[in-house]
Phi, psi and omega in degrees: 000134183280164176300322179298319179294321179300321184291343180273352180295141182282006174226150176295135177257097185294132180061026182302323184291342181267358182291126175303142187298332184276355181263122179277146178291151181246143165062019176235357184305319185294342179289336187237015172303132182240345181201180184298329181294339181278345186288147180291161184294337181276006171269144171262123179266116181274330186198149174249341177225090000279165183285124177221128183205154180216156173275185171277160179300324183293343178282354185259030186287335184290145176297323174250120186281124174296152181301325183281003176236020182253140182298157182236129180216112173247160181246351182211207178292140178290141177296163172276085189302322186288354176259357182282128177246107182299336181292332181252000180294140179234156178232117186256129172257120185214190176118165183299332188252023174257134180281317182233086176305135187218144174248126181248144163273169176297323178296323175302313181299319183290330186261334184272340188229155177292135180270145182226147171238127180224145170274116184230138178278131168245124181228130175295137178301335179262013177307136180071016183304327184297346184274351179286143174226128356295159184294156180241161179289155179121172178299129186273074181298142166282209182263013184252021174277048184203149172199166178230114181239163173271119182250134178242132180182212178238156178292130175303324180298321179297319181293317181293321178294324177299321181279337180088130182242128178287159182294339182272007180298133182238318191211165171250161170230135186250143189227150175204164183274358180291138191263155170305154181302335178286346184089002182233126176084171182290142177292320179202140176212088182254179181202185181222161172303146185303327179298325180292326180288345184258010179272172180280355181253033176230117185239153159257107192250146174241355183228138174236117180056045174069016174230157170309144181302128178300156180310308187292344181253011169118017178312138002261351179227144174221135169279126185236123177245124172281140173081005182237165182305140183302337182295342178269353177271078190300125175278157182047046188293126178249355178169176179217139175254136173258115191257154175262018177205170174299130185304143182244029178288176182295134182074024169264336184280150177298146005264010182298127178053039178223157178231159180299152178286346185216158180297139178231160177286146176307128180090355183287144177277147181226136177290146182303329181292346183259019177256158174229150182289137173282116182246346178221148172274170188236173186297139184198160178212165187212133172269122178252345178209133002280165174295150175300137182098002180294141172249141176222157182280140178306132180094349180274134180293141179246118177265119178252134183213166180174205182232160172217148180209165188210042178063239180272358181259184178246145174280129181255338186204140173231131181232150177237148175226141173238016176232040175062038175084005178293317175229153182233145184238130186284127179272160171282129187237128178273152175287153177290150179290335172198166177300134180097352177269155174279167185242139180270148178219160176203159178204137175267125181244146173243107179267111199273349179228157176291153175136188184266135178229147165252133177251124180249149176235140182222128178251151177234134185265181187290348174255008175091002178281134180241163174287141173286152180278344173245202183285149176284187179307122181292144174217154190298334183259359176070040179265158169060037174290123178223030172298160183304133173285142185228144169230161178247138174226156179232131176261128184237000000 
């Protein structure tokens, strides 16, 4: 690696010049991934234009997901990361419903406002899309289009209150310099209801897991919302608009990130006027251990573990079944470290006969909503799949 390449890293590399040439660097590659060729072999690349990739479900076992095991989802051309200078990066608050439009540097954000660190789940609205039948258009995500990282930054609400919000404020619009695949216009500019921007689970973050946010995850600033579709957590965030109407940025119009207002038959067509915006994620769970396909010896205890989350709600119960939902067994469930974080669960199972088993997991949230054991309500864009996650094991 050249001195020039070292200088582009978003973190200081202490004693880099003293590293023997034959020693490869450890644990920093994910900070400087710039394109699909940089991704590790254990990632599945769904698309390169725009770049979308995910790990396996078994790679998500940690309570805090490392950056190099977190899914990647862009909507347009990748920014020229190596030309970004965090010292000169600005974040602009503007819009019809802002009293004092203001431009902040990252240093302004760090010095003018109280800093917070929160574990927040980011989940693609199309996570698990491949499980819908009939299939829908879009990236065919497995069940690993989700992760929970520690984000450090300032509350979006503190910044908006500093700038002043008019009484007619309705929605936000989020902005970044990454371009549409055509090279013209924003790749994506979504938003949330103004009430969502004023909660404690909305950050303007510069750090992911105690490091500068990696290039692929939104360096140098990211707007991060817990419990909401990942598409509103704008990467490379350059600003926010406070609107007096529902934001009309790119990918706000139906059917993007929207579902029908009423139940429809699988495969049925729906007029755009009959869609509604997805503003919250829903209850879901994931088995991360053991990996599907595991074999174990008869009589050996099997520890099954994973995560559960429920958008803006809390998970109250996680159950497992190994007889196709005939009976369910209550798992041990940990409390979230903060609102918006996922919760860990585990259960010891004794599979008493040799043979093939499917293990299903089902979570129930604080309002009593549970995951369906088959597919949820079908929708044309394949959003919000939260059917039970399943793995296969064999006792020999």
